[in-house]
Structures are given as C-alpha cells and as structure tokens.
N, C-alpha and C positions, 0 to 999 in steps of 0.2 A: 322486789317491787320497785325499788329506785332506778333498775334498769329499765324496767320496764316503762316507767314515766319519762326517762331521758330520751329511749327511742320513740316514743311517742310523741315528744317533745320537738324531736328533730323531723320526724316524718311531718308534722303540722308545719314547720318551718319551711321544709321543702317544697310543699304544696302551694306555698304562698307565691311562688315566683314560676315561669315558664322557663326552666333552664335549657331549652331547644332553640327559644328566641335569643336568650342570652348570649348562647355560644354562637349563634348565626351572625348576631350585631357584632361580636367580638373580633370575629375570624374575617367577616364580609368587609369591614370598615378598616381592616389592617391595610397598611400601605403598600404591601408587597402584592402584585397581580396574581402569584402562584397560591398565595394563602387564601385570596377571594374566591378563585377556581375550587379550592379544595373544601372552603364553606358550602358552595353549591352543591358539590356533589355529596358532601356530610349529610346538608339538610334535607335532599332528594332520598336519600337512604332511610333518614328518619322520620321523612313526612312525604312519603311516593304519593303524588299526586299530580297528574299531567292535563287535567282537564282545564284548560285554558279558555277564558270567556273574553272573546276580542270584540265583541259587539258594541254597537253605539249605546245601548241600553244598559250595557255594564260600565266597568271602569275605563272610561275614556284615555287616560294616559297609556294603555295598553296599544291603544290606535295610533296614539302618537308615535311610540316607539315603533309600531308597525310601518307607518308611513314615510317614516325617516329611511328606514332599511329600504322602501321600497323606492325612495326618492334616489338614494347613493345607488341602487342596483340600475335604475333607468341611466342615470348619467353616466354610469362604468359603460354602459353598451351603446349609449349615445355618442360616448368620445373614443369608444373602442380600447377601452382600458383594458381589454382582455388580451389586446395584444403584447401588452409589456408584461411579461413575467413579473418582474419585480412589484409593478403597482398592482397587478392582482393579487399578489401576497399582503400587501398593505390595505386593499380594498377588504379582502376576507377579515385581515385582523380588525380593523373598523368596525365591520359587522359582527364580529365577535364580542366588542364591547356592548353594542347595542342589545347584541342576545343575552348577555348577563345581566343588563338593566331588567329585560322582559322576566328573566328566569327569579332574579331578587323581587321584585314587584310581585310576581304570583305568590311567593311563598309568602310575602307581608299580607298578602289579601288572604291566604288560607289562615294565618296567625290570627289575624284580628276577627275572622269570620267564625272560627271555632273557639278560641279561646276567651273566657271571661274577662271583660274589660277591666275588672279589678286588679286581676293577676297580671296585666299586660303594663298596667301604670305602676304596678310594685317593680316589675321587671325592669321598666325605662328607668326608674328611679334607682335603682342596684347600678345600672349601666352608667349612669352619671357618678354615682358614687365610686364606682372603680377606676373612671376615667381620672376624677380627681385626685384618687389615692397615687395611681401612676403619674399624674404631674407631680403632685407632693413629694415625692419621692425621688423624682429628678429634680427638682429645687433644692432638696436635701442634700443631693450627691453633690450638686454645684456649690453649695455652701460649704461643705466638707471639705471639698478640692482647693477652695481658694482661702478657707478660713476668714471669710468674712461674711457677715449677717446678712448685708443688702449687696448680692452680684449685679443689680442694676446701677449701682455707684462705683462699682470696683473696675479701675482701669488697667490692672497689671495684666500679664501673658499677651502683651500687644492686643489688649483691648477684646480679648478673647470673648468676655461676657459683655459688662457694661451697657450700653444700649442696645445690643443685640441678644440678652439674656434671654428675650421671650423667645427667640427662634428655636430654643433647646426644649422649650414646654409643649411637648408635642403630644402627651396624653396616650391614653389607651391605644389608638389607632397608630402611633409611630410615624404619621404623616407630618406635613409641614405645620406649623404653629397655627397658621391661618384656618387650617380644619378645624385644629383644636377650639379655636376661640369662635367660629360659627356655630358648632356645635354646643359650645356652653351658652351661647347668644340663644340658640333654638332652647336650651334647659332652661334658662333665664324667664323667657316668656312662659314656657309650659309651666313652670312651678309658680311663677308669678299669679296666673290666672287661676291655679289649681290650690292658691295660698299654702302653699308648702314652703315656707319662709327660710326653713334650715338649709333646703336644698337650693333657695334661691340664691342665697347669699353664697353658699359653696361655689355655685357655678359663676357667680359675678368675679369672687375671688381668681378662680382659675380664668376665667377670661382677662382678667386685669394682667395676671401674670405673663399671660403670651405678649402682651405689649401690641397688640393689634389694632394701631389707631383708626384702620377704617371700620372695623367690627364695632369698635366702641362707637362712633359716630353713627354707623346704620341703626345700633343699638337705640342711640338716644332719639333718633327720628320715630322708631318705632314705640318707644316710651310715652314720646309727647302725644302720639295717636293714642295708645290706652289710656294715658292722663286725662285726656279730654273727654274719650267716648266710652270706655270699657272697663273702669275700676272704681271698686269702692274706695273708702276712708284708708282702710289698711293697706290697699294695694297701692295707691297714691304715696302714702308713706313710706312704702317700701322702695317705690320708685326714685323718690328723694334719696333714701338712703343708697341706693345704687349709684345713684349720679354724685352723690357725695365722697362715696368708694372711690369712684373715677377720679374725682378731683384730687382728694388726698394722693391717690396712688401717681398721678401725673405732676404732682406739686411737690411730694415729698419723696417718695420710692423712686420714680425715676423722672427726675425734671429734665434731663435733655431730651428725653423721647418727647417731652411736651414741646420743648422748642423745636426739635425737629418736625413735627406735625405743623407748627404754626409757620415754619419756613418752606415747607412743601406748599401749604395754601398760600401763603406770599407769591410764591412763584408761580401758582397757577393765576392767580389774578392780576400779578404786577405787570410792569411794561415789559416788552420784549426786550432781549438784547438786540442792540444796533450794532454793534462792533462784531466783525467776522470772525470767526476761531479757525486760524489757520494749523488746524490738528490733522495730520493723515490718519485715514482709516484705520480704526481698530488698536490705535495706539495707547498705552497705557499712560494717561497725562498726570502730572507730577502736581497739577494744583490740588487742593484739596475741596472737596466737595461739601454742600452744606451739612451732612451730617457730621462730618469731621470737624469743620468751624465751629459748630456748636459745641461739640464736644470738648474742643480745644479751649475755647472760650470759658466754658465751664470751668474747666481744671485750672485755667489762670486766675480765675476769680477766686478760687480756694486756695491758690498759692499766695496770692496777693492778700488776702485775709490774712493767713497764718504769718506771713511775713510781717504785716502791720502790727500784729499782737505781740511780736516778736521784740520789735523796735520800742513799743510802749513798755513791755516788762524790763527791757534793757536800762530806758532811762528813768525808769521808776526804783531801780536797786541801788541801793547803797554803796558806797566804795568798799565798806568792809565786806559785804557779801560778795562784791565782784573779785575782792583779794581771795576769799574763801573758795570761792569757784575755781580759781586758777591753781590752786593744790588740789582741787578734788579729781578724781579720775576722770577723763573726757569722754562724753557720750558720742557713740559713733552715729551720725545720722542716718535716716533711713535712706531709701532710694528715693530719687527726686522724680516726680511725675513728669519732668520733662526729659527723661531718658527714655532711649528706645523702646524698651519694653513696656512703657506706659502710653505709648502710639499705637495706632494701627498701621498694620504691616503694608508696605507700599511695593513689596515685590511682586512679581507676577507668580500666581500659583499655576499649580498642573490644570486647572479647569480653565484658566483664563488662555493658558498655552495653547491648550487643544483648538478652543474657538478661534484664535488668532491664525494659528496654522490652517485651519479651514478657511478662514475668511481670504487669505493669500492666494488659494486656488480661483475665486470668485472676485478678487479685488475689483477689476476693471467695472464690474455691474455694482458694485456696491458704493464706491466711493463718492459718487456725486451726492446719492442721497443722505449719507451719513453727514455730509456737511450740512446740510439742512437741519438734521438732527441735532447737530453741533449748536448751530444758530437759532434753534427753536427754545422759547421760554417755557415751553410745555413739557410735563414728563411722557414717559414712554407709552401709557395707558392712553392718555388723548390722543396722541399722534397714531395710535393704533386704529382707535375708532375715524379717525379722519382718511388713515389708509384705505379701510375698508369703503369708505363713501367715493373715494377716488375711484379706487379700482371699478366700483358698479359702473361709476358716470362713463371711466373708458371702456368697459366691456358690458355693455346694455344685454347683451344677448345672454350672459351668464346671471341675469336679475331673477330668472324664472325657476331654476333649479339648481343654481351655483355652479362650483368648480367641480364638484364631486368629492368625497370621503377623502381627508386627508390632503388636500390640494392648497390648503390656504391658510387654515389657522384653527390648528386641535391640538390635542395633546398627542394623538397619534402622528401629525405632522412632525412634531418634535422628535417622536421616538424613533420614526423610520429614518431618521438622517444617520443613525448608527453611533451619534455622539454621547449617548448615554443622559440625555436630558430629561426623559421623562420615562426611563427605564430600559432595560437593554432590547438590543434586535440583532437580528444576525447578519452580519456585515456583508455576506453576498447578495442579501435581498434591500440594501439601501436604496430608497428611493428619497428625491427631492424635487418637489413640483417647481416649476419657475416661478410661479405665482408665488408661494410661499417664499421663496428665496428672495423674491424683489420685495417683498412687502413685510411681514410680521418677523421672518427669519432676520433679515436685513436689520431690522430694527431690535431685535433682541441682542444679535449679535454686537451691534454698538454700544447699549448698554451692558452688557453683562461678559464683555471683555476686558472692560474696566476694572478699577476699584471694586473691592467687595462691597463698599458702601451704596454702590449704584445698583446691586442686585436686590431691589426691592420689590414688592408689590405693584407700586404706582409706577414702575417702569417696565413691568412685563406685560406683554401684549394680550396675555391669555384671557377670554372672555366667552361665554356660552352665545352670547348675541352675535358677536362676530362669526363665530363657529357655524350657526345656524344660518345667519344669513349669506355668508361667502361660499359656504361648501353645500349648503342645502338651497339656497336662494329664497324669495319672497314665500314660496310655497312650503319650505319647511319652517321658516319663522312663522308663517300663520297657522301651521298644524301645532307648533309649539303653544302660542297664543291662545288658540281655539279650544285644542283638543286636552293640553297639560294644564295650563294656567285657567283656562276656562272652565275645567270641570270642577277643580277645587274652588274657584271663584263663587261657582255658581250654589255653594252651599254658603254663603259669608253670612247669611244671616241666621243660621242655625248654629254656625261654629263656635266655639268658645275660645280658645288658644291656636286654632287653626288658620285663622284669618292673619293675625300679626306674624304667626309663620311663615305666611305666605309672602307676607310683604318682606321678611327677612329674606327670605329665598330669591325673591326678583331683584334685591339688592345684591345679594351675593353672588349673583351670576354675572356680574359686572367684571369679577377680578379673577376667574379661573375657568377650566373647563370641567365644571362639577360631574356631568354625565358620564365623563369618561375616567374621572378621579374615583366613581363607584363608591362614595362615600356619605357626604351630608344628604344628598339626594333621597338615599334609601331609609335614612334616620326620618326625614322629612315626609316620606310617604306612610311610614310606619305611626306616625303622630298623627297625620292629616285623615287617615283611613278608621283610625280609632277614635278621633274627634267625629267623624261623619257617621260612623257606626253609633255612637252615644246619642247625637243629636237626632238622628232619624229613629233612633228607638223611644227616646224620650217624646218625639212628636206623634209617634202612634199610639203611645198610651195614653199622651194628653188628648189626643182625638176620641 
C-alpha cells in the first residue's frame, strides 16, 4: 500500500511539469551551438509537427524572421555574393541561425497552444530554480577554491575573481554572465507580477551575483515603470526590497564594482581628453585603466587603515608588554596586498597575442582610426553606434537593405574571421568583409587586444540594432519594429508581465547579438506567448 501511494505521489508530481519543454529550454539555451541543434532535433522527434503558420493573421514574428532571410538573400544576389565561395558559405551559415530561430519559435508556439498554462508556469519556475542552483554551485566552488567567504573582495591569484567574480556566474546556459543576468531580470519581472516572492528574491540574488551593472540599471528603469503604473502595495514593497538588496550588494559585497560603474558614468558624461595619446595601434599599454585604479585605491585604503590601527596599538602598549612580546615567537606576516599575486596580470595572454598578430597584417588600414579611439572619451559601445551612422552617411545606397548578412556587425561576422571569437569556424572558409574590418572589428581589436580590464560589455560593439540597420538596412530595422516588437506591443493593454518584459528586451538588444545567441529571445517568446494566451482567453471569457 505504501509503495502504491509513493508511486501515485510521484506520478502526480511528474504531471505538474512539462518535461519536454524543460528539456528543450535547458538544451536550446546552452551556449554550444551543437547542443542547440541537438535540442531542435530532439524536440521535433518528441513533438513532430511541421504545420507552420506564417500568415499575417497569425504570429507575426514568424514573418519578421522570414523577411530577414529574404532581405539577406536579395542582398546576396544583388551584390553577386554567390561569386565568392567563402562568402556563400558564410551567408548560408547566417541563414541557418535565423532558421533555428523559426524552428524554436514554432515549438514554443506548439507548447503554449497545447499545454495547460498552469503546467507551463510551473515548468518556467522550475527552470529558474535549476538556473539558480547551478549559479550557487559555481559560487560555492569559487569560495571553496579561495577559502574566502566573499570572492568579490578577494584580490589574490592575480585578481582572478575580485571585481570580475560575476563573470563566472553563468548559470544553467553556461553562456556569458550577461546572459544569466538578463534571464534572471526576466524572472524578477515575471515573478513580481505573479506575486511569487520567494522566486522573485531568488532571481534577484542571482542577478546581483553576476555583477552586471548594465542589467541592474535596466531593471531599475523597469522597476520605476512598474512602481508607478502596474503594482499594488505588496509588489511596490517587493520592488523597494530588491533595490535595497542591490544597494547592499554594491556597497558591502562588491564596493569596487560600484566605483567602477560610477567611473564609467563619469567618463561618458565628463569632458573629453584634450591631450593626444601617442600609442601605436594595438600595443598593450602599461598605464592602469579605470577598473585597475579603482581596485588599487580600494586596496590601498584598506592597507592604510590597517597600518593606522597597528600604530595606535603600539603607542598604547606598555613597556612591559613590549618587552614580553620581544621574547615571544615572532608572527610571520601574511602576503602584502601590494605583491604581484594581488595585482591583475599585465602580461599579454594568448587571446590578446592572436588579435595583435592578426592586426599586424592589416595595420595600415587600422592605425589612423585607432588613434581616434585612444583620444575619445567615450566607451566602445557608443563609438560603435557613431560608426554605424557614419557608415550609412558615407554609403547612402546601403541604407535600404544594408551591406548583407555577416558584412558589418553580427556574431556571424566575428565567427567567420576564424579567430574563435564567437565559436569555431573552418579556417579554409574564412571571410572578413572590408566594412566589418574598417569599423566594428577595428574597434573590437583596439579594446580587446589591450589589458583584460578593457574586455567589458561597455566596449563591445555588439548590438541587435547595429546588426539590423547596417546588415539588413532600414527595411530590416522597420520589419523588426513593426512585425516583431509591434506584434507584442499591440497586446500591451491585455498583458500582465509581458509588457515590462518587452521593455527589458528592447534595452537588452543594445548590448549583444541576441538573435544569433539563441538564448534569451526564445525564453522571452515563451513568456510573451503564454501571457498573450492567458490574456486573450480571459478576454473571451469576460466577453
């Protein structure tokens, strides 16, 4: 009887979740492209349905994906890209990325259409719990390794962790920490509106652990919208608690990260540098960047404080105690925080050497513009947006349908360089567009061939908006706003958590090539289609 009850209990628990959906999310959001392909193959075996609905009366994001493929194909034909074998292979690779997006969206559509909404909600909740579990295990592993409770203040091992600890908190996708941060930002909004406070604070903790200043700032803006327009007293209180947690983390857990964020902001709004920087292109400069200065100042202040305490202790000690201490066994002092192992490495690593080696081949075309980067007061992200506008102004005939897939700014453009910057690619099929080399790749080489502290999101030219505008033109960007963003925006009055999630996505699209990442977009689409299903069903019942 007990065995029967146990089996019955397990069966009931199993039916609470959609295990196919959970498996699909875990595999498709994995950082490896091969795992994503496996996820698509498995899910179409488990759920074989190829009846796509591409009409305008159905889900318009399908039409957006198709329009991007059509624009890319038209550009390939008009520019006679088929005459180049390497570019044709790159073109087909890019089409495959968009094809995977269509297949994934189709499966998400099937899940939301066929599965009970309560089951999907529990499955999404379980996904966030598993992601938090993997993130916490990673943090515990770091703590075990360094034997310090707070790795965000640990400066040993050449500052392996310290201000960059959050980079290691990658979650269940094993992607960059920014991906984990935005996923948890989605979870925060989702659980806030659904009033699941335990999951809300769990996602907030994981978000803070990633140390993503950009995501924190983006979330604060969404919080402001929710606080004013879309929350009750309990939800407003939860928002205040989340902001307080953020402040505590920035002030107590990772104060140097807080100072770094302030330094970036001051750099953006401050005065421009007037003194020229006589630095050759792609040389590894010896001067400390903003991050290093902040870290060093923090360590110096700690050392000075300890030294003052020691002086006071000596002055207050009696002569007898001093005499006694002389005959006691001397204490061997610990490592000084000013020793090399407590400073970040200055040597050039293999990644930087490869970028420098590549740049020497194209040095003549890169040097002039990189001198402008050195003299600029702006981070790479802002310079990249300026480059896009400069390019379109100089090439007005490219405004309509862009330069073509992989020719200006995309994950594909980085991948097909063969430098393993966005995944592997066969060396014999390497292709580098002159537009990409002159603008965004040139900018990337300048910042990422320097010290590792320059390798931050704020200096990376990656952006969905740059990609769409310059590779697919005004038509591609218009298709994005009308067919993709416009589709979800049209439901804004009925949606609950969907509209603030849309605001998060619009902001997140400024910092990476998320369509080609094949990660946060599919989670967003699942949540939005689920919210649309619930809101439209409720409207029919009310009517």
